[in-house]
C-alpha positions as CSV (number, residue, x, y, z in Angstrom):
1,M,73.8,153.3,149.0
2,S,75.6,155.9,147.2
3,S,73.4,158.3,148.2
4,L,73.8,157.5,151.7
5,I,77.2,158.3,152.7
6,P,77.0,162.0,151.2
7,G,73.9,162.4,153.5
8,F,75.9,160.9,156.2
9,L,79.0,163.1,156.1
10,S,76.9,166.2,155.9
11,W,74.9,165.1,159.0
12,A,78.2,164.0,160.8
13,V,79.5,167.3,160.4
14,V,76.4,168.8,162.2
15,F,76.1,166.3,165.1
16,V,79.9,166.4,166.0
17,K,80.2,170.6,165.8
18,A,76.3,171.4,167.0
19,G,74.9,168.2,168.8
20,F,72.3,166.4,167.8
21,S,69.0,168.0,165.9
22,L,66.2,167.9,163.9
23,R,68.6,170.4,161.5
24,G,71.5,168.1,161.1
25,V,69.1,165.5,160.1
26,L,67.5,167.4,157.3
27,A,70.8,168.9,156.2
28,G,71.2,165.0,155.9
29,L,68.7,164.2,154.0
30,A,68.5,167.2,152.1
31,M,72.0,166.0,150.7
32,C,71.2,162.1,150.4
33,T,69.0,163.3,147.7
34,L,70.4,165.6,145.9
35,T,73.0,162.8,145.3
36,A,70.6,160.8,144.2
37,F,69.4,163.1,141.9
38,G,72.7,163.4,140.9
39,F,72.9,160.2,140.4
40,Q,69.7,159.0,137.7
41,V,71.1,162.4,136.1
42,N,74.1,160.8,135.2
43,D,72.6,156.5,134.2
44,I,70.0,159.0,132.0
45,L,73.1,160.7,130.1
46,D,74.8,157.6,130.0
47,F,72.0,155.1,129.0
48,R,73.5,153.9,125.6
49,K,76.8,153.8,126.7
50,D,76.0,151.6,129.8
51,Q,73.8,149.8,127.6
52,A,76.6,148.7,124.9
53,A,79.3,148.0,128.1
54,G,76.3,145.4,129.5
55,I,75.9,147.3,133.0
56,Q,73.8,146.0,134.5
57,R,71.7,149.2,136.3
58,P,67.8,149.5,136.4
59,I,67.8,153.0,133.7
60,A,70.2,150.6,131.3
61,T,68.0,147.3,131.5
62,E,64.9,149.5,130.8
63,I,63.7,148.2,134.4
64,I,63.0,151.7,134.7
65,S,62.5,153.8,131.5
66,R,64.0,157.3,131.5
67,S,61.0,159.3,131.1
68,G,59.7,157.3,134.5
69,A,63.3,157.8,135.9
70,M,63.6,161.6,134.8
71,V,60.2,162.6,136.7
72,F,62.0,160.3,140.0
73,A,65.2,162.7,139.2
74,L,63.0,166.1,139.4
75,A,60.7,164.8,142.4
76,L,64.4,164.1,144.4
77,L,65.7,167.5,143.4
78,A,62.0,169.0,144.8
79,V,62.6,166.9,148.0
80,T,66.0,168.3,148.3
81,F,64.8,172.0,148.2
82,A,62.2,171.8,149.8
83,L,64.5,169.9,153.2
84,S,66.4,173.4,152.5
85,A,64.2,175.7,152.5
86,W,63.0,173.8,155.9
87,I,66.6,174.5,157.5
88,D,66.3,177.8,156.1
89,A,70.1,177.6,155.4
90,G,73.2,176.3,152.2
91,G,70.3,176.5,149.7
92,R,72.9,178.2,147.4
93,V,75.6,175.6,147.9
94,L,73.0,172.8,147.0
95,A,71.8,174.7,143.6
96,V,75.5,175.6,142.3
97,T,75.6,171.4,143.5
98,A,72.8,170.9,141.5
99,I,73.6,172.6,138.6
100,A,77.2,170.6,138.6
101,L,75.5,167.0,138.5
102,V,74.0,168.2,135.4
103,L,77.0,168.9,134.1
104,Y,78.8,166.1,134.8
105,T,78.1,163.9,132.6
106,P,79.1,165.9,129.5
107,S,82.2,167.3,131.2
108,A,83.4,164.0,131.5
109,R,82.7,162.9,128.1
110,T,84.6,166.2,127.0
111,L,87.8,165.6,129.4
112,P,87.8,162.4,131.0
113,L,91.1,162.3,132.4
114,I,90.3,165.3,134.9
115,K,87.0,163.6,135.8
116,G,88.1,162.0,139.0
117,L,88.6,165.7,139.9
118,Y,85.8,167.1,138.8
119,V,84.1,164.4,141.2
120,A,86.6,165.0,144.2
121,G,85.4,168.6,144.0
122,L,81.4,167.5,144.4
123,C,82.4,164.8,147.0
124,A,83.7,168.2,149.4
125,V,80.2,169.9,149.1
126,P,78.9,167.6,151.9
127,L,81.8,168.7,153.9
128,Y,81.5,172.2,153.2
129,Y,77.2,172.1,153.4
130,G,77.7,170.9,157.0
131,S,80.2,172.9,157.8
132,Q,78.1,176.2,156.3
133,I,74.7,174.4,158.8
134,S,76.8,174.3,161.6
135,A,78.4,177.6,161.5
136,T,82.1,175.9,161.4
137,H,85.2,175.5,159.6
138,Y,87.2,172.4,158.3
139,P,91.1,173.1,157.3
140,W,92.1,172.8,153.9
141,P,93.9,169.5,154.8
142,S,90.6,167.7,155.5
143,Y,89.4,168.4,151.6
144,A,92.8,167.3,150.2
145,L,92.5,164.3,152.1
146,L,88.7,163.4,150.9
147,A,89.9,164.7,147.5
148,M,92.7,162.0,147.5
149,F,90.8,159.5,148.6
150,I,87.7,160.0,145.7
151,V,90.2,160.4,142.6
152,G,91.7,157.1,143.7
153,R,88.6,155.3,143.7
154,E,87.7,157.2,140.3
155,A,91.0,155.5,139.1
156,L,89.5,152.0,140.6
157,M,85.7,152.9,139.1
158,D,87.5,153.9,135.3
159,A,89.7,150.5,135.6
160,N,86.4,148.2,136.1
161,E,84.6,150.0,133.7
162,M,86.9,150.8,131.0
163,R,85.5,148.5,128.1
164,G,82.2,150.8,128.9
165,D,85.0,153.7,128.7
166,R,86.8,152.4,125.6
167,G,83.7,152.2,123.1
168,A,82.2,155.3,123.9
169,G,85.6,156.7,123.0
170,M,86.5,158.0,126.5
171,M,89.9,158.5,126.9
172,T,90.2,157.8,130.4
173,I,92.9,157.3,133.3
174,A,92.4,153.4,132.7
175,V,92.1,153.5,128.8
176,L,95.7,156.0,129.0
177,F,97.9,154.0,131.3
178,G,95.9,150.4,132.0
179,A,93.1,148.9,134.0
180,A,96.1,147.1,136.5
181,R,97.8,150.6,137.0
182,A,94.5,152.5,137.7
183,K,93.4,150.0,140.1
184,W,96.1,149.3,142.3
185,G,97.0,153.1,141.9
186,G,93.6,154.3,143.1
187,V,94.2,151.7,146.0
188,W,97.3,152.9,146.8
189,A,96.0,156.6,147.2
190,M,92.5,155.8,149.0
191,A,94.9,154.0,151.5
192,L,97.7,156.9,151.2
193,S,94.8,159.4,152.1
194,M,93.7,157.4,155.5
195,A,97.0,156.8,156.3
196,I,97.9,160.4,156.5
197,F,94.6,161.1,158.4
198,A,95.5,158.8,160.6
199,A,98.9,159.9,161.5
200,V,98.0,163.8,161.1
201,F,94.8,164.7,162.9
202,S,95.3,164.2,166.9
203,A,91.5,163.6,168.1
204,T,91.0,159.9,169.1
205,I,87.7,159.2,167.2
206,A,89.5,160.5,164.0
207,R,92.1,158.3,164.1
208,L,90.5,155.3,164.9
209,S,88.0,155.9,162.4
210,A,90.7,156.4,159.7
211,A,92.6,153.4,160.9
212,A,89.8,151.8,160.4
213,A,88.7,153.1,157.2
214,L,92.6,151.9,156.0
215,V,92.0,148.4,157.6
216,S,88.9,147.8,156.0
217,L,90.2,149.2,152.4
218,L,93.3,146.6,152.2
219,C,90.5,143.9,152.9
220,V,88.7,144.8,150.4
221,F,91.4,144.6,148.0
222,L,93.8,141.5,149.4
223,W,90.7,139.5,150.1
224,P,90.9,136.7,148.0
225,Q,88.4,134.8,145.4
226,L,86.6,138.7,144.6
227,D,86.2,140.3,141.6
228,D,86.3,143.9,140.6
229,D,82.6,144.8,141.3
230,K,82.2,143.3,145.0
231,R,85.7,145.2,145.3
232,V,84.1,148.5,144.0
233,E,81.1,147.6,145.8
234,W,82.3,147.0,149.3
235,S,85.0,149.8,149.2
236,R,82.1,152.0,150.1
237,I,83.2,150.7,153.6
238,P,85.9,152.2,153.6
239,M,84.3,155.6,152.4
240,L,82.4,155.8,155.3
241,A,84.9,154.8,157.9
242,G,87.0,157.6,156.5
243,A,83.1,160.0,156.6
244,V,83.6,159.4,160.4
245,A,87.4,160.7,160.4
246,I,86.9,163.3,158.5
247,A,83.8,164.8,160.2
248,C,85.3,164.3,163.4
249,G,89.0,165.7,162.9
């Protein structure tokens, strides 16, 4: 599910700026498979940490072996560049992003306090890639508000994964400032980014989508009797609405 959102954003950018086309669909698929590759590599490298923290992911629970996961990751990467060759555009962006995805986990362990910014940079790639495919341009506030949302969500995830990060010796924002502060600071950053987007941008669809992202985000975090794992999982809904807002902005 998480891999679909970057792919959707790249496709939406091409669709909004250049109309529906096979090229746009393939661009979205390429970004989706590249993102999935990144998740696979991250889970392989975080195998010990995830096991120690009791995280129920297929690789951590050994439902999938690390060698099998690596084969799958390489297959995803091959599909990404096959799609890129078919599109015949944006291959350099995908190649640089693939390297950045491989380096993410070592960088997060070395400099855990800035990993939210690292992820924000990675999450700006689908917007940039879509703009490259559609030969268009997005203003810097679109990237800035996207980065604010992602940094907030990373702080929220750090709060939810604090036990595992602390056990691995990673001094994340949640470990440094406490889980509660990281959680609500992240929620407010996400909400503020969508509120600013709805107020600043003039396109009707962009404003409505940003408002939908804001309302769904508040519902996810103010709804009673939801555990934190569910809140993080369901925060993908406002992320999807936010992707539509950014693409249309």
